[in-house]
N, C-alpha and C positions, 0 to 999 in steps of 0.2 A: 561238369556242372551244366546243364541246362534251362534256358528261361523258355516256359512254357506259355504261360498266362499272364494277362495283366488286367487287374480288376478295378474300376473308379468308381468311387460315388462321391458327388457332392464337390469334384475338384474342378475349379475354375467353370468353363462352360458345359461340363459334364455332369450336369444335377442328378442325371439319373441313373440307376445302376448300369454300369456298360461294362464289356467283356471283350479284350482284344487278345486272340489266340495267337501265339509267337510259334509258329511251326517250322520245321526245316525248310531251306531255300530261303527265296526273297519273297518276303510280303510287302506290297506296295500299299501306300495311304495316299489317297488323291481327294481333293475336294477345293472348291471356290476359296480365294484369299478372303481369311478373318473367319473362317468357318469353325477354326479349333482345330487344325491338323497338330500343330507345334505343341497344343496343349499336351497331346499322348504322350510328345517326346518329355516334355516338362513334369508329367507325371511319373514316366519311370525313373528321372533323375531323382525327382523328389522321394519317392520310395527307397532309392538308394541310398539317401541319408544327407542330400543336400542341404544347407543350412542358411545359404544366402539369399534373401530375400529379393535383393537386385537381380541376381542370375536367375530368377522366377519370374522376371519383369513386374516387380511389386515392390512398393516401399515397407511394407511389413509381412511377416509370415502369413499373418490372417487373410491377404489379399487373394491366396490361392483359394479360399473357401466361396463358394457359390456366393455371389454379391446379390442376387434377386435381378429380377426383370420386371417390367410393367405386367406381366400377368404370374407372374410366380414371387413367393417371398423368399428372402434371403435364408441362408442354411447357416446354421451353427458348429457345423463340423463338418470334414470331409474326411476319406480314408480311400488308401491306394493298397493294393494287395498284390504282391510279385509272388508268382509261383515257380517254385524253382524243382528240378528233377536231374539229382546227383546221387551217384551208385557209392560216391566215396566218404559218405558223411560219417563222421567217427563220434565217440563220447567226449571229444573235448571241444566238438562246435557247440558255438553258443546254441540253447534251444534244444538239444538233442540228449535224450535220455541217456543215464550211464548203462542201463541195460537194454536198451531198445536197438532195434535193427531197422533204421529209416532209409528210403530212397527220395523221398520226396521232403522239400521244405518248402514254408509259406513264409515271407517277410512283409510285417504288414507295418504302416506308418497312420496314425490318426492323429488328427489336428482339430483341438475344440477351440472357439474362438475365446481368445484372452486366457487359455489356460496352458497351452506350450503343445510339445508334439509328444505322443506315445507309440513308443516303437515294440513290437513283438516278433519273437522267432518261434514259428510253430505255437503260437498263443502264449507263450512265456514272455514276460516283461524281459525287455531287453534295452542295452544303450544305443545311442545312435553311434557310439564307438565300435561296439560289437560289430553292427551292420556293416561299416565302413570299413573295418579290417578285413571281415569275412569276404565281403565282395571283392576288396583290393588283392587279396590272396589268390582270386581268381582272375585276375585281370580284367577285373570290371570296377564300377564303381560310379559315382555322379560325376566325378571330373576324369574318367578314363578317355582316352583318345579315341574308343572306339564308337563314342557316342558325338557324333559331327554334327551341332546344330547349327542354324542359321547363323551365319557370319564366323563361323568357326574356321572356314579356309580364308576369308579375309584378315583375321585375327592372327592366323598363322603366318600369312605373306607379310602383314606389318610389325609382326613381334622382331624382338631384339633377339640376338643369339643366344643370350643368358635365358630369356625365357622358353627358347625351344627346347631347350636342353630336357623339359617336363617330358616331350616325346621319346628320348632316350631312357628315361628313367621307366617309363611306362614300358617301353620296349625290353628293358632289364628285368621289369618285375620286382622293382626295389621300392616302389613306391609304399608298399607294406613296411618294407624295412625304416625308409624315411619316417613313417611316422612311430615305428617302434624306438627308432633313434631318437627322434624328438621327444618322446614319453619318457624313454631312459634318460636323456639328460636333463629334463626337468625333474625328474626322480632323484637325480646326482646332485642337482642344483639345492634341490630340498634337503637331502640326505646331509650333504656339507653345510647348509645352514643349521639345520638340527645339530649336527657335530659342535658346529661354533658355539650355538648356544647352550649345548649340553656341557662342553668346556669351561664357558664362563658360570654356569650354574654350579658345576663341581667345584670350581676354584672358589665362588663364592659360599659354597656351603663349608669347604675345608677350612676357608676362613671363620666362617660361623662356628665349625667344630672346635677349631681351635681357642676360638672366643668361649664358647660353652664351657671348654673344659677349665678354661682358665676361671672362669665363674663359678665351677663345681668346686675347685681348690679355694675360690674367695669364699664360698659358701661354710666350708669345712672351718676355715680360719676364723669366720663370721659367729658361728655357735661357739667356737673356743674362747673367743673373746667375750663373747656376751655373759658365759659363765664365770669369766675371772670379774667382769664388769658388776655381777651380782653379788658375790661375795664383797668385792671393795665396797661397794655400795653400802652392804649391809652393816660392816664394819664402821662406813662415816657415819651413818645414821645414828648407831650406839654412842659413837663419840659425841655426836651433836646433840643428842638427848641426855647425856649427863652435863655437858656443857651448859645447855639451855636452862636444866636445872638449877644450877650454880649462879646462873645469871639471874635468875629471880629473885633468889635470896638476895643478891648482891644489891640490887634494883631497890628492895623495899628499905634496907638500911641507909642507903642514900637519901630516899624521899624523906624519911625521919628529920634528917640533919636540915635539908634545906629548908622545910616548915618553920624551924626556929629561927633560922636566919631572917625569916621575911618577918616576924614579927617584931623583931629587934629593931629593923631597918624603918618600919610603918611609923613607928614614934617621932624618929629625927625630921621625915618628911613634914611632919604637921607642924614642929617647932620652926621650920625654915618658912614655911607658908605664911606663918602669922607675920612676921619681920617682913617680908616681901610686900605685903597687902597694904602695912602701913607706910611704905616709902611711896608706892604708886599713887597713895591718896594725895600726896603733896606736888607731884609733878605738874597737873593741868593748869594751875593760876601761872605757873613759870612758863609754860610752852605757850600760853597766850598773850602774856607780857612780849616774849622774844616774838611771837608771831606778826603783832601788831607793829612793833619797831621794823621788822623786815618789810612789813607792806607798805609803810611810810616810806622807807629808802626806796622802794622800787617805783613808787608812783612819780619820785621827783626824778629818777633815771631815766622813765620813759618821756618825762616832760622836756627834759635835756635832749634825748635822741629826736622828739618831736620838732625841735627848734632847729636842730642841725637838717632834719629833712625839708625844713620849710625854707630854708637858708638857699640848700641845691635848686629848689622849684622854682624859687625867685629868681636864681641867676638865668636858669634854662629859660625862663617865661619871657626875659628881656630879649637872650638871643633869639628867641622865636619872634617877637614883635618887630624886630629889627630887620630880619629877612623879610617877613610878610609886608611892610612897607617899602623895600625895595622892589620888591613884585607888582605891587599896585601901581608904582609910579610909572614902571615897565609898561604895562597894563593900558596907562592912561596914553602914553606916547604912541603905542601901537593903535590904538581906537581912532585916534587923531587924524594918522595917517591914512587910514582906510576911508574916512570921511572926504578927505580931500582927492583920492583915488575915485571915489564914485562920482564925485563932480566933474572930474575931468571925462571919465567915461560916457557921461550923461550926454555933455556936449559933442563929443566925437560922434555918438550914434546920431543926433539931430541933423548933424551935417553929412553924414553919409545918406540918410532919410531923402534929404532934399535933392541930393545928386540922383538919385534912383527917379526920383518923381519927376525930375526934368526928363531923364532918358526916356519915360515911358510916353512921352507928347508924340513921337513919330514913328511908334513901333506898328500899330494898325496899317498904317499906308504903306510903310515897309515892306510889310507882309504880303500884302495885296498885289503889289508890283510883282514880287518873287512868282507868286503863283503864276500871274498871268504869263510872265516870260517864260515858265517851266511848260505851261500848257501848249503855246505855240512851239515851242522846240520837239516837244512829243510829236505832234500830229507831223511836223517835217521828219522827222527819224521814221515813223511807219512808211510815209509814202516813198522814201529812198529805199525802205526794207524790202516793200513790194516789189519794186521794179527790178532790185537784184535777184529776189527768187523767180520771176520770169526770164530773165536772162538765163540764170543758171539752169531752169528747166529746159529753155530751147537747146543749149549746148550740149546737157547731157542726150537728148534725143539724138541730136545730130553724130556725137560721138559714138553711141551704142550703136546705131546704123554702120557707120563707118567700121566699128571693130567686129562688126558681126560678118559682113562682106570682105574683111580682110582675113578672118580665120577660115572663113569659106574657101577663098583664094588658096592660103597655104594649105589647109588639109587636101584640097584638091591636086595641088602642085607634089606635097609629099607624095599622096597616092598615084599619081601617074610615075615618081620616081621608084617607089617602091615596086611596083607594077613593073616597070623597065628592068629591074634587077632580077624580080623573077622569072619573066621572060628569058633573059640572058643566062639564068642559072638552069632553067628548064632545057633550053638549046644543049647546054653543057652536058647536062644527064644523058640527055638522049644521044649526044655523040658518043658519051663515056659507053653506055649501055650497047649500043651498036657494035663499039669496039669490042666490048667483054664476050658477046654473041657469037662475035666472028671468031675468038681466040679460045673456047671454051672446049676442053678435051679430058677433065679430071675424075669423070664416073668411073670409068676402067679402073683406076689408080685408088679409089677408096674402096671399090671389091676386093682388089688383091690386097689391101691392108687389112680387110675384115679377115679373110683366109690366115693370114700369119697370125695375127690375135689369137684366135682361136686355136692354133697349136701351139703357142706357149701357154695358153691357159690349161690344158691338159698335162704337161709337164708340170708345172706348179700345184696341182691338185695332187699328183703321185708325191712330190716331195712333203705336202702336208701331210699326208696320212703317215708315211715314215716319222714325222717329226712329232704327230699325236701318239703315235705307239710308244716311241721313246720317252714321252713326258709322264704317260700314264705308268710308266714302269717307274720311272724316279719318282712319281706321288707314291705309289705305293712301299716303295725303299723308306721315303719320309714317315709315312703315316706307321711303318712296324718300328722306326727308331723312336718315332714320338711314344709308341706305347710301350717300348723298353723302357724308356727313360723315365715315365710317367711311374711303372710299377717301382723301379730303384729310388726314385724321389719318394713314393710314399711308405716305404719300409725306411728310409733314412729319417723322413718324417715323423713317421711312429715313434723311432728309438729318440728322437729329439724331443717328441713331445712326454714321453717316459721320463727323461731325464730332467724335464723343466717340472714336471709334477712332483718328482721327489724333492727338487730345491724348493717348490714352491711349498709342499709339507712340512720342511724344515724350517722357513723362513716365518710360517703361519705360527708354527710352535715358539719359534723364535721371539716373535712380535708378542704372542701371549704372554710369555714370561716377563718379555720388556714391561708389558702393559703392567700385569702384577707388581713388578717390582717399582714400577713409578707410582702405582697407587698405594704404595705403603711409604712413599718419598715424600709425601705433600707436607710434612710438617716443617714448623720453622727451623728445630733442632734435629740434624739428621741423626738417626740412630747409629749406634757403635756397631752393629752388625752390617751396615754398608760400606764399613771402612776395613772389613776384614777379609780375608784371603784364606779358606780352608783346603787342605786336601780333600779329593774325593773321598766318602765313605767317613769322616769324621766329623759331618756336621752334625749328627745327633749328639756324638760325646761332647762337642763344644757348646750345644745348647744345653744339655743336660748338666754339665759343669756350672755353666753361668745364668742361665734360666734368663728371667725378665729383664737381669742386668743389660742384657745384649741390645736391650731397646732403649738404655740411656744413652744421650749423646756425650761428645767429645766437649762440646763448647759449655765453658764455664759460667754461661749466662743462664743456662737452664736451671729450673729449680733442681732437678735430680740430673746428676752428671757425673763423667770420669773426670777424677784429674792424675796428672802426671805426679807422682813422687821419685825422688832417686832411690837408687836400688837398695835392698838391705845388705848390711856389712855382713850378716851371716843368716843363711839359708840353709834350713834342714832338707837334707836330702830326701828325696823320695822311697818309700821302700823298694828293696831289690826285687826285679823284676816289672816296675813300673817306667814306662818310658814317657818323658816327659811331651806335653802335648804342646809344647811352643815349638817344637821341630815341626809340627803338622801346620804351624797356623802362621801367618803372616800379620802383625796386628800393630797399632801404633805403640808407643812407648808408655802409655798410661796402662796397659795390660801388661806389663812386665812381671810386677810383683804378682799379680794374678796368675798368670799362666805358669811360673816358676814352681806353684804351689800345686798344680793339677796335672795328674800322671794317668797313663793309658795302660790298661791291662789287656791281656789277650781275652779273658772271658769272665763270667759272673762267678766263676768258683775262686780264681785268683782274687778278684777284687773283695769278695768277703773274706777271704783267706787273709790277705794284707790291711784290711780296714781296721782291725784294731790297732795295729802299729802307726794309724797317722799321727803325724804331729799336728798342733795347732794350725788352724788355717789351710789344711791339705787337702785335696780332693781326687779320690780315683773315680775314672771312668772307664765304660767301654764301649766301642763303635756303635753298639747298638743302642747307645741311651743310659745305660746302668748307672748309677755314681754312690760313691758313699763319701758322705762328709765327715771331718776330723771329729765333730760333735755327736756323731750318731745319726745324722739325718741321711736317709737313704732313698733312693729313686728307683723303680724298677725298670726295666728295659723296654723298649717300644714304646714308652711314653711319648706320644708326639706332642711338638712344640712349633709355635709358629716361627721361631728364630731357625730352628733345624731347618724346616720346611721353605724360608727364605734362603738359606745358605746354599741349599740343595738346587733351589732354581736359579742361583748365582752361577753355581758350577756347571748345571746342565747348561746355562747360557754361553759359558766359556765353552762347551764342548759342541754346542751347536754352531757357534762362530766360526769353529774349525770345520764341522761335517759340512755348512754352507759351503765355505771356501772348496771344500772338493766336490760338492754337486756343482759348483760353479765350474770349476775345472772338466767336470763328466760333460756338463752342459757345453760348455765351448767346444770341447772336443766332437761332442755330437753335431753341435751346428756345424765345425768344420768338415767334418764326415758329409752332413746335407749338403752343404755349399759346394764340395768336391764333387758328390754324385749328381748334383744340380747342373755344374760347370759342364760335366762331362757328358749329360744328356743332352746340354744344349748345344755341346760342338756337336756331338753325333747328328742332334738333328740339325744344326747350323748346315754340317756337310751336307745332308742329304738335301735340304732347302737348297743348297746353293746348286746342286747336282738339278733339282726340279727348276731353279729359275735359268740354269743353263740350257735345259731341256725347253723350258716355258719360252726361253729367249729364241730357240730355233723354232720351236712352234709358232712364236708368234711372225718370227720372221717368214717362215714357209707360208702363213697365213696372210702376210701382207703382200707376200708375193703372188699368191692366187688372187686377191683383192686388187692389186694392181693388174693382173691379166683379166681379170674381170673388168676393171675400169677400162683397160686398152680394148678390148672387145667392144665394150659398150662405146667408147670415143669413136672406134672405125665404124661401128655402125651408124653412131648419129652423123659422123662424116658425112657417111655414103649418102643418109637420107638428106642433111642438108644442101649436098652437093647437085641431088636430083629435083631437091625442090626449090633450089636456087635457080637452076636451067628453067623450070618452068615460069617461075615467077618473073625472070627477066625479061621473056616473052610478054608477059603480061603488063609489065610495068612500062615496056616500049610504047604499047598500044595506047595505055592510059595518058603517057606525057605528050603524046602525039594531040591529043584530045585536047589536053590541058593548055598546052601551046595555042593553037587556036583561039580558044576561049579569052585568054588574056591578052590576044593581039586585039581582039574587038573592044574588049574592056580598056585597054589603054586608049583607043581613040575617042570613045564616048567621054571619058575623063578628060583629055585635052580641050574638046569643045565647052564643056562646063566649065572649066579655068579660066578660059578666053572671055564667057560672058561675065564673071565674076569681077575682072579685072575692069572691063569697060562700065560696069556699073559704081565700081569705085571712083573713076577720074570725074564723072559725072559731078558727084557731091562737092560743095561749096569748101574751100580750105577752113581748117580749125583753129586760127589763129584770130581771125576777128572776134568771133563769140567772146574768147579768153580774153582780147583787150577791153572790151566793154563792160566785161564783168568786174576785172581789175578797177575800171573807173566808179563803175557804181558802189563798189566794196569799201572804196578809199572816202567818195561822198557819205555814205552812211556811217563810217568809222568818225569822221570829223563832227557830225551831227550828234552821234551818240557822245563824244566828248563833251561838247556845249551842253547837251541835257544833264551830263552829269555834275556840270559847274553849278548850272541853276540850280539842281536839287541840293547841292550843296550848301548852296547860298540861304535857299529857302530854310534847311534843317538850322543852319547857324542862328539865323533869326530867331526862331522856334525856342530854341536852347537858352539864348540870350534872355528873352522874356519869361521863361519860365526860372530861370536863375534870379532874377529880378524880384519875383513875386515870394521867392523861396527866402530871399534876404531881408525884405521886408518884415516877414513875419517872425526871422530871428531878432532883428533889430527892436521888436515891439517887446519879444521874450528879455531880452538884455537890459531893457530900459528900465521895466519892474524890476528886475533883480537888483540892479543898482542903487535903484531908489529905496528899496527895502533895506539893503546895507545900510544908507545913509540914515536912514530913522533909526535903525537899531543903534548904531554907534552913538548917538545923542544920548540916548537913557543909560547905556552903559558908562559913560563918562560920568554922569551925575552919581550914579551907583559907586564907582570907584573913587569921586573925590570925597564920599561922606564915608566910605571904610579907612581913607588914609586918616580923618580927623580923629576917627576914633581910636586908630592903632596909635596914636602920639599920644593922646589922653591916657591910656593905659600903660604907655612906656613911663612917662612922669610919676604915675602914681607908684608902680614897682620899683623905681630906684630909690625911694625914700626908706623901704622896709629893711635892706639889713642893718641899717645904725639901730633901728629899733630891736631887732633880734639880738645884737650883742649885748645892749643893755640886759634884756631879760635874760641872757645865759649868765651873766655877773651874779644874779640876784639867786638864781637856782643853785651855784656852786656853793655858796654859804650856806643854805638849806640842808644840801645834800653832805656836807661834811657834820653838820650838827648831827642828821640821821644816822649817819655811820656809827659814832660816838655812843648813842643810845640803843642800838641794835647790838654794839660789841657788848656793852654792860649785861642786857637782858640773856645772850648767850650764854656767858660764863656762868651765871647763875643756874641756866638751863642744864649744863653740861654737868655741873657739881652735883645735882641732884640726880642726874641720869646715871651717874657713875656709881653712887651709892646703890641704887635700885639694881644697876647690872651685876654688883657683887653680890646683892641679897637673891638675887634669881639664879646665879650660877651656883650659890650655894645649895639652893632647893633642887636644882637641876640636877648637883651631883648626888643628893639624898634620893632623888625620885629615880634617877640612875642605878643607884644600889639598890633599891627596891625592886626596880624592875629585873636587875640581873637576879637577884635572888628569886623573883616569882617566877623568872625563866628556868632558873636551875631547879626550881621546885617542879615547874612543869615538865622539863626535861626528865627530872626523876622520877614523876610520875610517868612520861610517856615510857620511860625505860622500863618501868614495871609492867606497864599494859605490853610494850614491845616482848619483853621476855617473856609475860606468859604467852602473847599471840606465836612467837618463835616456837617457845615449847609446845603449843598446840600443833603448828605447821608441821614440826618434827615428827609428832605424833600421828598427825594425818599422812603425812610421807612414809612413816614406817607403815602405817595401815595399808598404805596403796601400793606401795612397792612390794612390801615383804609380806604383808596379811598374817601380822603377827603382833602382840602386845610388846611394848616397848623392852621390857623386862628380858624378852624372850630373843632378842635380836641378835647378841652375843654371840648365841648358838649357830647360828647362819653363817656366820663370817668365816668359818671354817679354824678359828684359831686352838691351837692346843690348848691342854688345860695348865694352867699356871703362867701361860705365855703372856708377857707383858703387852700392853696395849700400845700402839704406835701413836704418832704425833697425827693431828687430824689433817695438819698440811701436806704431810707425806702421802696421807691415805687420799687427797684430794687431788694432788699431784699424779698419783699412780691411776686413780681414777680418769681423770682427765686424759693423760695418755691415752688408758685404754680405750675412751668413748672418742677421742681423736682419729685414733688407729681405725677404730670399727668407722666411724664418718668419714675416713680419707678414701675407704672403700669403695665410698658411692652404693649405688643402689645393687642390691645382691639377689641374684636370681636364687632362691633355695631350690627350685625345681633342676636346677643345672645338671644334676647327674642323671635325671632320667631323659631329660631332652638329648642329651650327648649320647646316650643309647639309641634313642631313636634315629636321630640325625645320622650316626652312625653307619646304621643298616640302610636308610635311604641312600646314602653315597655308595656303598656297595653296590645296591640296584642299580643305581646310574653310572658306575663303572662298567658293569655287564652290558648295559644298552650302550654303550660308548664302543665296546669291543664290537658289538652287533653292526654298530653303524660303522664302525673302520671297515670291517670285513664286506659289509654290503656294499660300501663306497668302492672299494678295491674291486668288485665282482663287476659294479656298472660300469665303471671304466674300462675294465676288461672288455665287457659287452659291448660298450660304445666303438672301443677300437677295431674289434672283430667287426662289428657292423660295419664300418666304415671302410675297411679292406675287402670284405665282401662286395660291398655297394662299389666300389672302384673296378674290380676284377670284371663284375657283372655287366658295371656299363660301359668297360670297354669294349667287352664281347660283343655286346647290344650291338655297338656302334659300328662294328664292323659287319654285323649280318645286317643291321638298318642299311648300311652302306650298299651292300650287295644287293639287297631287296629292292632299294632304290632306283639302282642302276636299271635293273631288268624291269620295274614297274613304269618308270619312264620311259625306255625304250619301246615298250609293248603301248603305252597311251599316246605316244606322240608317234608311233609308227617308224621309228628311225633316233636318229641324235644320241648323246650320252649327258651324264650328269654323275656328279659327287656330291659327297658331305665332308666337312671340316670342322675339326674343333678348334675354337679359339679359347687362348688362355689356358693352354694345357698343361700349367704347373698341377693342377689338382683336376683332374675328370670330373670331381664332384660338383665343383665351380666352375668348367668351361661350357662357354657356351656352342652354339650348332649352327653354322655357316652353311647356306645350300647354294651349289653352282650349276648350271643347267645351258647346254647347248642343243637347242632344237635343230633340228634337221635343216642344213643351209646356215647355220649360225656359229657364231665363234662361244667359247665358254664365257659365261660371266655369271654375276650375282644375280639372285631371285629378284631384287627390285629393280634390275634394267630390262627385265621381260616385259611383254605385252601382258594386258590384262587376263585375257584366255589363258596364255601360257603359265601366267602365276598360277591360276587355277587349278590349271592341268598338274604343273608339277607340286605344287600343295597337295593336290590329291593322290599323288604318286606316293609322296612322303608320309602321308596320314596311311595307306595301305602296306607300305613298307613297315612301318613301325607296328601295324596290326599284325602281320605275317610272323614277325620275330614272337609276338605274345600272343595267340590269338583269342580273343573274347568268346564268352558263349553267346554275344549278341553284339550286332553292328548297327548302329542307327545313322542314316545318311540323310539329313534334314534340307531338301533343295540344293545338294550340293551342286547339281549337273545345270544350274542355271545359267552361268556365265558361259557354257559351252555350247558350240555349233553342233549341227546334226551329226557332223562327221566323226568329232571327238565324242559326242553322248555315245554312237554306235561302240567306240573303243572302249569307253567306259562302262557299259552295259556289259559286254563281251567279259572284260575283266572281274566283275562284280559276280558276275554268272560263274566264270571259272572257279574264283575264290570260294563261293557257295557250294558248288559241286567236291570240290577239292577237301573242305574241311567240314568241321563241324557246327560252324557259326552259324545262326540264323540271320538275316538282313532284313531291318526294318528301313523303308526308303519312300521318303516323302518327295513327289515330285509332282511337276505340270507338264513335262515333256512326253508327247504320246509316245515316242519310240521308247522311252523307258517305263512307262506304263505296260506297252505291249509286251514288255520282257519278262514282267512280273509271273510268278508262280500264281499267287492270289492278290486281290485288291481288296483293301477296305475304303468306303468312301465316307467321307465326313460331311454330312448335311447339316444346314441349320435352317429346317423347316419352321420352327417357331423361334421367333427373334431371341437371339442370347442363350438358346440352349441348343448343344451340341448332339448328334446323335451317329451312329456309327452302321454302316452297311457293308456285308462281304460278298464277293466274289471269287470261286475258286476258278481261276483260268487254266489251269492243269487240267482238272476234273472236265472244264468246257470244252477244252481241246481233244479229249477223249472220248466223250461223247459224240463229237462231231465227226472224228476218225471212225466210230463205230457206226455211225449212219452212212 
């Protein structure tokens, strides 16, 4: 396959229709920065199926559409068309017709803003996946290593070893395998998910089918019961009709008898009413007399209670007056004390006011004297303070001048001493240098040392080359051991994965059955079926024999349950040829009686033959579910039941437990074998690596020796240079020291003269002690004056405070006098008031003291009156009671007569109601007959199904039978009358789903086998590609660097598909090291060598190099161009090279220039350099 042309329209800056011819050889693309060169590369990648907007340098894929400029509007779509030429197009290639022969192909991608991409191959719609797989199968594509864009080299340098593995995958051509494996894994996951869902659906539908079959049986039973109910209901309605007719006649006779009784009782009630009326008329006068007597007695009793209350009130009032009188006397004494206190306080305040007035007489004079003395002292302090400041200023000036001169003298003295030391040191240095110059003879020795070091360097280089050769051989052996170990581990891993897959399948089946069993075990009472253990193959037999009874629990608290009874004393043996089912079933004791009556026969014919001889309670069954009961009930073979299915699931779960254990053993064995192979491979690799380490150690030692020899040569040459330089420097230093010594001697003499002048000036200054004594005396006088000033100020302040205190006290005395006078005046008024209240209280006390005697006289008079009133009231009450007794007797007689009449009337009403009820009941029965049976009452008996002459049963017996039938029908709950039809439909659906499940299982097996094959092929091809890439990389590295060596290594080699790729390089003259330790240019050149090595393993139809020569110097660019030219001539790859290097441009076969004459719009121009050279040569 060859790329021939790229056509662009509306893509980024290429808004106009643009064609880029991709011809054999090297095609260069040049142009200034920002003109759109890289947009050509991105258009090529975009047409190949790139889906990441970020890799297109945009935030959204719509950003690749021309966005408009100041002069051109934005476009709404863009299109890139890639023209291919391939003689190997087949009918299976996307876009190729089945009956056509084609050698050209056109891949186009069109993007409309907001609508997404549209791929076409030869004009036919295609998926992005089709385009990507088509190009990946031909070692090309949007992510192919042959498309080296800007930053790809740097990304390869900075990539982790695991990320570099993609290069090996491209070289091995397994990118398509990866895509297909990923697609197969997705399909496998989806198929497994569908299988799980299908199993769940089948299980659910099986349960639904069993339920529907049960519903079908219920529907048949429902119809049978409904027929029996209709006959029983007809018979019951006939009996009710005859009974209702008899009840109507009986009710009419009872009503006539009740009417006669009512008439007789009405006469007795009239007589009793007359007697009661006469007695009631005599009662009111007697009740009036009794009421008047009772009222008079009550009035007297109330008067006695009022006297008692008045006596208590008088006693309490005397006590209250006594307490009040004591309180008034206390208040009088307190008010007298307050008046005396007010007189004393007023007298004391008058004396204090006079004393303060006396003290105020000399107040103004004393204050004026204190102020005058304070002003005099202040003047004295100011004068002394000025004298002290002047003396201090004079002393400070003298001290500053003295300190300055002393510092100058000390500085000059130190400078003289320092200069003296420097002179002595310089003289010593000059003497030492003169001695060294006289004894210098080591230049010849340094030249001899250089010669010996160079000889040792040559010997070390020879040893290093031998060690490097040995190391390379050891590394090749280690790589071979690693590859062999990887292959063996891959085979063992595949076996382990297959074993684990089998175990996972068994575990999944066991988990599904366990979930089904748990789903049916959520009731409060576990069913009997969960307590059984049935031999394999006998599940259907047990289910046919016991049916729905297997769902009943053993717990006696359940409404329906199994109960254990003692064994029967006599059990009828099963027919000859029947085996007891109890020998195949392990069950609780509650089933002993039942199982003893169930036998297993070999086939349906045997069961049919032996069924007629069954004793009561016995059942014969076959393994396929046929059953014959002693009463003639039969079940056909193969009728599925939920209980049988549950028993089979339990048995299957037991088998799966054993199979899982066996699978675990197989997995353990496979894992042990894998670990053994892994350990053996690791041991071989370890031995090889130890050999590599030993060879590396020798190589490092040899290299260290070479490095040491190089250092020795360098040290010897450095020593020689230092010795020669030191000799020249020695003479120069001697001359410099002589000049320095003369200058320092002159400076020393000048400093000594300046030092003498400073000492003389210091001696002329006055001594400092005199000024300090004068200042001390002045400061002492000033301190004494300030103390006197403070005393005078304190005296004046004290006088002012005392005057102010006296004024405040006079104001307070006036306020206190006013307060005490008010208290004294108020006390006189309160004393008069309290005296008056005391007199009134004593008078009230004397009046109340006479009242108890008066109350006692009134109480005696009331006692006589009360006794007489009680006697009168008693006599009136006796007369009234006698009259009321007679009236009560008459009323009781009347009531009894009225009750009898009411009972008679009620009996008559009941009899009348009974007549109506009987007629209503008869009408209801007739309506019920018409509603339920739709016939006259006389014809109901014919519908009951009784034989002619057969006696009618009792109504309650018919009602009980009808109730049992209706209860039986009601207990069935909702009945699906379409169950039989639904069973047939659901059975067909389950059959279709089981067929689909088998297809899914076979598809999953094929997918797993395909994935395993893809993994195996990918490992083999990846390892083979690694060795080829390593060989090409070493060759490319040597060619690009002009020497040196390099190699590749796999990291984490347990699985090549997960291994990383590490790069080791040794440029000429340097030791072997990883890529990250090289310089920037060396890293770029090494990465280019690796990219070319990968490219040579699986050459692509086109190779794009986008400014990969940018970090290279002129010499490396030349070697780079030589290598690209050689690859272009040797193969069929066409190169597109974007560059700014003039040397690279000159080596191209043709050049395309990208310009931007119009801002924001790229244009393409071309120059065929090869044709130009031919024309120039012809001229």
